[in-house]
C-alpha positions in Angstrom: 116.2 72.2 16.1 112.8 71.5 18.0 112.0 74.4 20.1 109.4 74.6 23.0 108.1 76.9 25.4 107.0 75.6 28.5 104.6 77.4 30.9 104.8 76.6 34.6 102.6 76.8 37.6 104.3 76.1 40.9 103.6 76.0 44.6 103.6 79.7 46.0 107.2 81.0 46.9 109.0 78.1 45.3 109.8 80.1 42.1 113.2 81.2 42.5 114.0 77.2 43.8 112.5 76.0 40.6 114.4 78.5 38.5 117.6 77.6 39.9 117.1 73.8 39.1 115.6 74.7 35.6 118.9 76.6 35.0 120.9 73.5 35.4 119.1 71.8 32.6 121.6 71.9 29.7 118.9 72.3 27.0 117.2 75.2 28.8 117.6 78.5 26.6 116.0 81.0 28.7 114.0 81.1 31.8 112.1 83.8 33.5 109.5 84.3 36.5 106.5 86.2 35.4 103.3 87.5 36.6 99.8 86.3 35.5 98.5 82.8 35.3 101.6 81.2 35.3 104.8 81.6 37.5 107.7 80.8 35.0 108.4 80.6 31.2 110.9 78.7 29.8 112.7 78.2 26.4 114.0 74.7 25.3 115.5 73.4 22.4 117.0 70.0 21.7 118.3 68.1 18.9 115.1 66.1 17.9 111.6 65.7 19.2 112.1 62.7 21.4 114.6 64.5 23.4 112.5 67.9 23.8 109.5 65.5 25.0 112.2 63.6 27.5 113.2 66.8 28.7 109.8 68.2 29.6 108.5 64.9 30.9 111.5 63.7 33.1 113.2 67.0 33.8 111.0 69.8 33.9 107.7 68.4 35.0 109.0 66.2 37.8 110.8 69.0 39.7 109.2 69.0 43.1 106.9 71.8 43.8 106.0 72.2 40.0 102.2 72.0 40.0 101.5 71.9 36.4 102.9 72.9 32.9 101.9 74.0 29.7 103.8 73.2 26.8 103.8 75.0 23.4 106.1 73.5 20.6 107.2 76.0 17.8 106.3 75.3 14.3 109.6 75.5 12.9 108.3 76.2 9.1 106.6 79.0 10.4 109.5 80.6 12.3 111.7 80.9 9.3 112.5 84.0 7.4 
């Protein structure tokens, strides 16, 4: 199952509001506020790569007060035991 980690920069003070909205996205597995260069990290899984791209583009990046994102798509072949 395609998986991606998305690092999110947002407007100062909007972290909790954005985290609440991200939690409403069915494909979001985990979401955390973090310290550092980025404000939020989220783990997303979808049934295929097209769906994964749609979620990131239309459901995450379009949230009001999200300034920028960095998406890291997991190489599934390297993550199997």
